[in-house]
C-alpha positions as CSV (number, residue, x, y, z in Angstrom):
1,M,0.0,0.0,0.0
2,K,2.9,2.4,0.7
3,K,3.9,2.7,-2.9
4,Y,0.5,4.3,-3.6
5,L,0.9,7.0,-1.0
6,P,2.6,9.6,-3.3
7,Q,-0.2,9.1,-5.9
8,I,-2.9,9.4,-3.1
9,S,-1.2,12.5,-1.8
10,M,-1.0,14.1,-5.2
11,G,-4.6,13.3,-5.7
12,I,-5.6,15.0,-2.5
13,V,-3.5,18.1,-3.4
14,L,-5.2,18.2,-6.8
15,L,-8.7,18.0,-5.2
16,I,-7.8,20.8,-2.9
17,I,-6.6,22.9,-5.8
18,I,-9.8,22.2,-7.8
19,A,-12.0,23.0,-4.7
20,V,-10.2,26.3,-4.2
21,A,-10.5,27.2,-7.8
22,V,-14.3,26.5,-7.8
23,L,-14.8,28.5,-4.7
24,W,-12.8,31.4,-6.2
25,T,-14.9,31.4,-9.4
26,R,-18.1,31.5,-7.3
27,Q,-16.8,34.3,-5.0
28,P,-18.0,37.3,-7.1
29,Q,-21.6,35.9,-6.8
30,Q,-21.1,35.5,-3.0
31,T,-19.5,38.9,-2.4
32,A,-21.1,40.7,0.5
33,T,-23.1,43.8,-0.4
34,E,-24.6,46.5,1.6
35,S,-27.7,44.3,2.1
36,T,-25.9,41.3,3.4
37,Q,-23.4,42.9,5.7
38,K,-24.5,43.1,9.4
39,K,-24.9,46.7,10.4
40,T,-24.9,48.1,13.9
41,K,-28.0,49.9,15.2
42,K,-26.2,53.2,14.9
43,Q,-25.3,52.4,11.3
44,L,-28.9,51.4,10.5
45,D,-30.2,54.7,11.9
46,Q,-27.8,56.6,9.7
47,L,-28.8,55.0,6.4
48,T,-30.4,56.9,3.6
49,L,-34.1,55.8,3.4
50,P,-35.5,57.0,0.0
51,Q,-38.9,55.5,0.5
52,L,-39.7,58.0,3.2
53,S,-39.5,61.0,0.9
54,N,-41.8,62.0,-1.9
55,T,-39.1,64.1,-3.5
56,I,-37.7,62.6,-6.7
57,A,-33.9,62.6,-6.5
58,K,-31.7,62.9,-9.6
59,N,-30.7,59.2,-9.3
60,E,-34.3,58.1,-9.1
61,S,-36.9,57.6,-11.9
62,L,-40.6,58.4,-11.8
63,V,-43.5,56.5,-13.5
64,L,-47.2,56.8,-13.7
65,I,-49.1,53.4,-13.9
66,K,-52.4,54.1,-15.6
67,T,-55.1,51.6,-14.7
68,S,-58.7,51.1,-15.5
69,S,-59.4,52.2,-11.9
70,G,-57.1,55.2,-11.7
71,N,-53.5,56.3,-11.7
72,I,-50.6,55.3,-9.4
73,K,-47.5,57.4,-9.3
74,I,-44.3,55.6,-8.2
75,K,-40.7,56.6,-7.8
76,L,-38.0,54.0,-8.7
77,F,-34.7,53.4,-7.0
78,N,-32.1,53.0,-9.8
79,H,-29.2,53.3,-7.3
80,Y,-30.3,50.5,-5.0
81,A,-32.0,48.1,-7.5
82,P,-30.5,48.9,-10.9
83,L,-31.5,45.6,-12.6
84,A,-35.1,45.6,-11.4
85,V,-35.5,49.3,-12.4
86,E,-34.0,48.8,-15.8
87,N,-36.1,45.7,-16.4
88,F,-39.3,47.5,-15.4
89,L,-38.6,50.7,-17.4
90,T,-37.6,48.8,-20.5
91,H,-40.8,46.7,-20.3
92,A,-42.8,49.8,-19.8
93,K,-41.2,51.6,-22.8
94,Q,-41.9,48.5,-25.0
95,G,-45.5,48.3,-23.9
96,Y,-45.0,44.9,-22.4
97,Y,-47.3,45.7,-19.5
98,N,-50.0,47.3,-21.6
99,N,-53.4,45.7,-21.0
100,T,-52.1,43.3,-18.4
101,T,-54.1,42.9,-15.2
102,F,-53.6,42.8,-11.5
103,H,-54.2,39.1,-11.6
104,R,-53.6,38.4,-7.9
105,V,-55.1,40.7,-5.2
106,I,-55.2,40.0,-1.5
107,K,-56.7,42.6,0.8
108,D,-54.5,43.6,3.7
109,F,-51.5,42.1,1.8
110,M,-50.7,43.2,-1.7
111,I,-51.8,43.5,-5.4
112,Q,-49.7,41.7,-8.0
113,G,-49.4,42.3,-11.8
114,G,-47.0,42.3,-14.7
115,D,-47.9,38.9,-16.1
116,P,-48.8,38.9,-19.8
117,K,-50.6,35.6,-19.4
118,G,-52.7,37.0,-16.6
119,D,-52.6,33.9,-14.4
120,G,-49.3,34.3,-12.5
121,S,-47.5,31.7,-14.7
122,G,-45.9,34.0,-17.2
123,G,-43.5,36.9,-17.7
124,E,-39.9,37.2,-18.6
125,S,-37.0,39.6,-17.9
126,I,-35.6,41.8,-20.7
127,W,-32.5,39.7,-20.6
128,K,-33.9,36.2,-21.1
129,N,-32.4,34.6,-24.2
130,K,-30.3,37.7,-24.7
131,N,-27.9,38.0,-21.8
132,S,-27.3,34.7,-20.0
133,K,-24.9,36.4,-17.6
134,I,-27.8,38.4,-16.1
135,D,-30.6,35.9,-16.8
136,S,-29.6,32.3,-17.5
137,G,-33.2,31.3,-18.1
138,N,-34.7,31.3,-14.6
139,G,-34.7,35.1,-14.0
140,F,-32.3,37.7,-12.7
141,K,-30.9,38.1,-9.2
142,N,-32.4,39.6,-6.1
143,E,-31.2,43.0,-5.1
144,I,-31.7,43.4,-1.4
145,S,-30.8,46.6,0.4
146,T,-30.8,47.8,4.0
147,S,-32.2,51.1,2.7
148,L,-35.4,49.6,1.2
149,Y,-38.2,47.7,2.9
150,N,-41.7,46.3,2.2
151,I,-43.5,49.1,3.9
152,R,-47.0,50.1,2.8
153,G,-46.8,51.3,-0.9
154,A,-43.5,49.5,-1.7
155,L,-43.1,48.3,-5.2
156,S,-41.3,44.9,-5.2
157,M,-40.4,42.1,-7.7
158,A,-42.5,39.0,-7.4
159,N,-40.5,35.8,-7.7
160,A,-40.7,32.0,-7.5
161,G,-37.7,31.8,-5.3
162,T,-34.3,33.4,-4.8
163,D,-32.9,35.0,-8.0
164,T,-35.9,34.2,-10.3
165,N,-37.1,37.7,-11.1
166,G,-38.9,38.1,-14.4
167,S,-41.6,40.7,-15.1
168,Q,-44.1,40.3,-12.3
169,F,-44.3,42.9,-9.5
170,F,-46.5,43.7,-6.5
171,I,-47.4,46.7,-4.5
172,V,-47.7,46.2,-0.7
173,Q,-51.2,47.3,0.4
174,N,-51.5,46.2,4.1
175,G,-52.3,49.2,6.3
176,D,-52.1,47.5,9.7
177,D,-49.5,48.5,12.2
178,Q,-46.5,46.0,11.9
179,S,-44.0,47.8,14.2
180,S,-44.4,45.4,17.2
181,K,-43.3,42.5,15.0
182,L,-39.9,44.1,14.3
183,D,-36.5,43.4,16.0
184,T,-35.4,47.0,16.8
185,N,-31.8,45.9,16.4
186,N,-32.3,45.0,12.8
187,Y,-34.4,47.9,11.5
188,P,-33.7,51.7,11.3
189,K,-35.9,53.6,13.7
190,K,-37.6,55.6,10.9
191,I,-38.5,52.3,9.1
192,I,-40.0,51.0,12.3
193,D,-42.1,54.1,12.5
194,A,-43.1,53.7,8.8
195,Y,-44.2,50.1,9.5
196,K,-46.7,51.6,12.0
197,H,-48.7,52.7,8.9
198,G,-48.6,49.2,7.4
199,G,-46.5,46.9,5.3
200,Y,-45.4,43.3,5.3
201,P,-42.0,43.0,7.0
202,S,-41.9,39.2,6.6
203,L,-41.1,39.9,2.9
204,D,-37.9,41.8,3.7
205,G,-34.7,40.1,2.5
206,Q,-36.6,37.8,0.1
207,Y,-38.0,40.2,-2.5
208,T,-36.4,43.1,-4.3
209,V,-37.9,46.4,-3.4
210,F,-37.4,48.8,-6.2
211,G,-40.0,51.6,-5.9
212,Q,-42.4,53.4,-3.7
213,V,-45.9,54.8,-4.3
214,I,-46.0,58.5,-3.8
215,S,-49.6,59.1,-4.9
216,G,-52.5,56.8,-5.7
217,M,-52.5,54.5,-2.7
218,D,-56.3,55.0,-2.7
219,I,-56.3,53.3,-6.1
220,V,-54.1,50.5,-4.7
221,D,-56.6,50.0,-1.8
222,K,-59.5,50.0,-4.3
223,I,-57.8,47.3,-6.3
224,A,-57.1,45.2,-3.2
225,N,-60.7,45.4,-2.1
226,A,-62.0,43.9,-5.3
227,K,-64.2,40.7,-5.1
228,T,-62.2,37.6,-5.7
229,K,-62.5,33.9,-6.3
230,N,-60.2,30.9,-6.0
231,N,-57.4,30.7,-8.6
232,Q,-55.9,27.5,-10.0
233,Q,-53.9,27.1,-6.8
234,K,-57.2,27.3,-4.7
235,E,-56.1,30.6,-3.3
236,Q,-58.8,33.2,-3.1
237,S,-57.0,36.0,-4.9
238,Q,-58.2,36.0,-8.5
239,P,-60.3,39.2,-9.1
240,I,-63.7,38.6,-10.6
241,N,-63.4,41.8,-12.6
242,P,-59.6,42.4,-12.8
243,V,-58.2,45.9,-13.1
244,K,-56.1,46.5,-16.1
245,V,-52.8,48.4,-16.5
246,T,-53.6,50.4,-19.7
247,N,-50.1,51.7,-20.0
248,I,-47.1,53.1,-18.0
249,D,-45.8,56.6,-18.6
250,I,-42.2,57.4,-17.7
251,L,-42.2,60.9,-16.3
252,Q,-38.5,61.0,-15.3
253,E,-35.4,58.8,-15.8
254,A,-32.5,58.8,-13.4
255,K,-29.4,60.8,-14.5
């Protein structure tokens, strides 16, 4: 057996080298970002929180979602969620969302749209079959930021799991106080205060927040209060008379 030891040793070394190489090539995808690094309470309270202001900054975009029930004005956060915003704006420019419906509405939760099939099974990102580095076929990556949260009025990407973003989106509608459910060590104080006016904090860290309603929440509430029936998954969320997105106007693009 001893004569095989050099070969075994060389094999072990080779495996170690391969393992290190694999880990290295994966490292860029695993690099810690602002959203994954643990922040102290002081750091959290010093964060920029763009959802809490109705002012449109130069690095933000502004859109008007025109629906059959009224208009919803939303500002988009290019700086914090560049992929989600680019995807949404490009689809809007190309008329991808025109005449789609809010196919899934749950009162005291959210309204969901952006599916050209209208049943929750469709929709693609702008990069599918065009740029496999961004979307290999299952959707593009999540963009989670400690500056953005699923407070009432948040615009977020719907997904079927981590890094499966396509075209579907939702607007958080719940208006019940959520502040008591939050760990004060993990949330900025101003966001805890914002959650007193509603939201859905259990979504934080799992869905990309990329915009915030600045006017038209009454329309969001109206859509959420629509009569529904069971969908194909036996969830009572399919509107009997779905509200349509007629088109989306881009009022400002980030500089």
